[in-house]
N, C-alpha and C positions, 0 to 999 in steps of 0.2 A: 297805559296799564298793561302788564304782562297777562296773556291768557293763562288759564289755570294749568293747562298741560305743560306750559313752560315754567310756571312758578314753582311747581312741585320739585322738579329736578334742581332748580336753583336753591331751594331750601335744603334739599338733601346734600347738595354740594357744600353749602355753608356749614352744615352740621359736621360733615366729614372733615372740613378744613379745621374747625375748632378742635375736633378730636385729635387731629394730627399734631396740633400745637401742644397738647398735653403729653406728658412723658412719665414713664414709670420710674425713671432714674434721672439724676442730674449731677453735674460736676460742681463741687463746692470748693471754695478757696478761703483761706484765712492768712493774714499777714501779721507776724509778730514784728513790731516796729521799734527800733531803738530811737526814741524820740529826741529830737534836737530841742533842748530846754532853753527857756529864757534865763537871763541873769536874775538872781533873787533881788527883788525890789518891792517896796511897799507903795511906791509911787507909780501911777499909770504912765506907760510909754505912749508915744503918739500912735494914732491909727496906722500910719504908714509903717512904723517900726514893727507894730504887731503883725501886720500883713506880711512883712518881709520874713519874719520868723515862720509864720504859718505856711508861706509858700515854699520855704526850704523843706519843711516836713511833707508838704503835698507833692513836691518834686519826687521824693522817695516813694511815697504812696502811689503816685501815678506810674512809676516804673513797675511796681509790683502789680498794679491793676492791668497794665498792658500785657505783662508776661502771663498773668492768669488767664486773660481773655485769649491770648494766642494759644494757650494749652487747652482751651475749650471750656473754661469755667463759666458757669451761668451767673454766679453770684460770688462776691468777695466781701469778707468782713474785716475791718481794720480796728485797731484797739481804742479803748477809752483813753482820753487825753492824748490821742495820737497826733493831733494837729498843733497843739500849743503847750502840752506838758501840764505841770501841776504846781509850780512854785508861785502861788498867787494869794493875795488878799482879795476881799470883795471888791475893793476899789481898783486894784491893779489888773484884774482880769477883764474889766469892762471894755477896753479897746479891742479885745479879741472876740467879743460877742456880736451876733447878728440877730435880727428879728426873723424868726423862722415861723412861717404861717402854718395854719392847719392844712394838711394835704387835700382837703375837700376843695380848695381853691383851684385845683387842676393847673399846676404851674410847672413850667420847664425853665429853670433859671438860666440854662445855657442859651436859650433863644430869646428870653425876655428878662434880662438880669436886673433891671431897675424897677420892676413892677411893685416891689414891697420895700423900696429904699435900697441903700447900698448893701450888696450881698456878694462880695467877691469870692468868699469861700464856698458858698452854696453854688454860685455860678461855675466855679472850677470843678467841684465835685460832680455837678450835673453834666458838665461836658466830658469828664472822664468816663462817666457811665454811657453817655450817648455816643461818644466817638469810638468806644470799644464794645458797644452792644452787650453790656454786662450790668447786672444789679450791683450797686456800690453802697456799702453800709459804712458810715463814719460817725464819729463822736465829736460834736462841737458844742458851743455855748449859745443858748437862746436868751434874749432879753425881752421883757414885756413891761411897758410903762403902766403905772397905776397912780391913783390920786387919793385924796382924803375921803372920797365916797366909798372906798374899800377900806374897812377897818383893819385889815391885815396888811395893808400896803407898807413895805419897808420905808424907813426914813428917807432914803435916797430916791424914792419915787419909782422904783422898778423892781420887778422880779428877775432873778437870774437862775437859769436852770441848766444842769448837766443834761445834755440832749443827744440822743441818737437820731440820725436821719437816714433814710433809704431812698435812693434814686433808681428808677427802673431803666431798662435798656434804651428808652427814648430820652432819658435824662429827667423824667418827671418825678417830682417829689411824691412818693407814695406812702411814706410813714414818718412820723415824728413821735419820739418817746421821751418824756421827761423823767429822769431817774427819781424814783420814789424813796428808796432807802439809801440815804447818803452815808458814806463812811466817815468815821471821825476825821476831823481835819478839813472836811469839804465846806468850810464856813463861807467860802466865796459864793456858794449856791444856796438857793431856797428850796424847801420841800414843796412839791406840788400840793395843792389843797386836797386832792383825791388821787388815789392810785389809778394809773392808766393801764388798760389791757389793750395793747396795740397789736393788731394783726393786719395782714394783707395777703391777698391771693395771687398766685403766680401759676403759669402752666405746669409747674413742677411742685405743687403742694401749697399748703397754707402755712404761713410763717408768722411767728411772734417774736418780739424783741424786748429785752431788758438789759440792764447794765450791772456787771460786777457784783457788788454787795447784795443786789436784789435777789440773787439766786438762793439766798439763805432764808427767804421769807415767803409766807403764803401768798401775799400780794406783792408783785404781780405774778411771780414765777409759777406757783401751783395753779392759779386761776387760769393762766394761758393754756396749760396742759389739760387740766381736768374739766374746765368749763368751756373753754374756747376750742379745745380739741385741735391745737396746732400740730403740724407734722414735724416742723423744724424750728428750733430756737436759735436766734441770732444773739450773740453774746460778746459784745465789746467789753474788755476788762483791763484793769490795771491791778493785777492780782499778785499780792506778796505771799510767797510760799511759806507756810507755817507748819512745821512738823508737829504731830504726825497726821492730823486730819485735814488741814486746809492746804494741801498740796494741789497745785492747779490741775495737772493731768489726771491724777487719781480721783480727785473729787468731781471734776467735770465729767469724766468718763462714767463714774458711778452714778452721777445725776442723770445722765442720758439713759443708762441702763435701768435705773429705778423708775424713771418717768416714762420710758418707752418712746422716746422721741430722738430725733437727731439734734445735736448741739454743735454749732459752729463757734468755737471759742478763740478769739483773737486777743492775745495778751500783749501788754506793753513790755518792752525788753529793757531792763535796767538792773544789772547784776548787783550794784551797791545796795539796792532795796529788795533783793531777792525776787525781782519781777521777771519771770519767764515761765514758759509752759503753755503752749497753744496747741489746739488739736481740732480734728474733725471726728466727731463721735456719733456712733449709731447705737441702738439698743443692745446689739450683740457685742459691742466693744468698740475700741478706737479703730478708725480707718487709717488715720495717720496722726502723728503728734511730734512735737519738738520740745526739748528741754535743754537749755544751754546756759550754764553759769560760768563758762570759760571765756567767751568772747562777747563783744558788744555788737555783733552783727544782727541785722534783721533776718527774717526767714519766711519764705512763702511755702505754704502747704496746699496741696490740691488732692482731692479724692472724690470718688463717685459714691453717691448715696441713693437710697431708695426714696422716692418722692413721698410715699405714704408708708412709713415704716411699720405701722401697726398692721397693715394689710399684707406686708411682704412675707413670702414663705421663709425668708432668711431671718426674720425677726423672732426672737425667743418668745415663748408664751408668757403671759403675765404671771408673776411669782408672788405668792404670799410669804413674805420674808419671816413672819412670826408663826406660821402654821405649825412648824415642828416644835418650837419652844412651848407653844400653848398646849401641846398634847403629850408632853413628857413630864415625868415626875422630876422633882429636884434632884440633881446628881449629888453625889457625895462631895463634901467640901474638904479642903486641906485643913491642917491643924489650926490655921489662923487666917484671919483677914486683916488687911491693913489699908491705910489711906495713903494715896500718892496724888501728886498734882500734875495734870497735863493742861498746858495753856491756861493756867490759873483755875481750872475746874477740879474739885476734889473727887477723885475716883476711888471706888472700893476695889481692892486687888486681892487676888489669891494666887499663890505660886504654883507653877507646874513642876512638882517635885519628882514625878515619875516619867519614864520614857513614853508612856501612853496611858490613856484612860479617859474618864469623863469628869468634868468639873462644872460647878455652878457658882456664880457670885451674883448677889442681888444688891440693889440700892433703890429704896422706895418701891415704886411699882414695876421696876425693870429687873428681870432676872435674865442673865446671860448664861447660855449653856454651850459648853465646848466638848467635842469629842475629837481626840487627836492621837497620832502615833508618830513619834520621832524616829528617824532612821538610826540615830545614835545620839544619846543625851551627852552634851558637852559639860564639863565641870566649870568651864570659864565663861559660860553664858547663862543668864537667868531670864526665864519667860514668865509672864503673869497673864491671867485673865482679869480684865477690868470692866467695871460698869459705872456709868454716870447717868443720872436722871435728874435734870435740874435746869435752872435758868442760867444761860451763859451771858455774862455782863461785861466782857472786857472791851471789845471794840464796837459794841452794840448789844441790844438785848434780844435774845431769841432762845426758845426752849429746845433742849437737846436730850436725846436718849442715845447713848453710845455703848456698844459692846466692842471690846478691843482685845485682841491677842497681841501682846506687847513685849518687845525685848527691852530689858533694863540696860542702862548705860554701863553698869558694872555688876559684879556679884553682890554689891551692897544694895539691899532692898530700898534704901532711902533714895537711890538714883532712879527708881522706876517712874517713868513719866517724863524724864529729860530726853531731848531729841537724840535719836540714834540714826546713823546712816548706813551701817554695815551689820549684817547678821550672817553667821556661819552654820548654824544648826539647820539640818535638812528635816523637813516634815514629810513623811510618806503620805499623810493625809491630815486634814483637820476640817471640822464642820462647826461653824459658829452661828448661833441663832439667838434671838431674844424675844421677850414678851412685849414687843413694841406696841405703843398705843396709837400708832398711825400706820397708814398704808404707804406713806412716803418714806421709804427706806433706801439708803444709798450704799450699796455693798462695795467698799473700797478693798 
């Protein structure tokens, strides 16, 4: 037993060592991966064939992970579907799945690969993390057997989950997340019975994780930020850009700003499906991002982030995005309002007929207020102020309130709401606000 006069310095040294491990900043990496896809088939391939394809993708990911580690990254996020793609039925994806245990089992697949049965993918990911001393975030498939004692058990006797995994610098499995909000067409996977709020602690902050479509829903996305108080969100995705609101870089950056957290968004790269747009985002804006619809190349992004963004002097203060709108009277309207469609949602529009001024347009409980001044009003371009307050039901069901300053495709008002990629009018200023019924507002 150590005498007390020796024990005290030892304790102080241990505390100092722990503090030294903590950091105010960290280096983050995301990799946008052009996935090598399997051939379309409804029949399952052999396990060896499935592993061969997955190893081809992991060869690419391993190169990105090594490069990120060499550049000082502490963590790297890779995309949803990044290891096997998405051309599957429920039956044909089965050879690609592994049994992924709960992280409480304290498992390092790299050093003990057969503990939970065959797990070559988890073993390789674990070794990538361990050999490069970097946290590795990947998206794979989990399988869980069930039987007749479970009334919800699928007919084939197993649950199949779209799953994110995180391995720490020792290769230990520290997080497992089952995607809760499945996108249309993900019939190969089951919905978890309950939403999961998955977090883990690191020397550089508290992290939460969810997948792609999850970002549009209260559970788990808002829960992680508002209740679990995570510092950084890890976000593997296979995001298809849809103008004007569901564009990857703009929306994910706005989400980070609105929620006041870091977001590490790694997108799948496939130009034929408009999948591109990855970035490393802080509450004050994007630290780095990439959008590429011209080539099929993958792309590695690395940037420094504050470990605790809410406490950082560089972080902007919390904003009440509706405070202005709630304290102003209704601005004058144009001569008429009309309805236009954006992404199948019926918006109420009013035209900006003057070079500057104030406008209001309302739909149900939402009133959108615009103050603006154009440098010069062009006759060949038409802009409108739009409002939508309702249930969006196209690729899922979620409630939206949107205020939009929008350029129409042509001078014909019937084109307002159709996708537009170029605009020539310069605005000296504009201020857009709305009477939103929520504090979760994302300013794109």
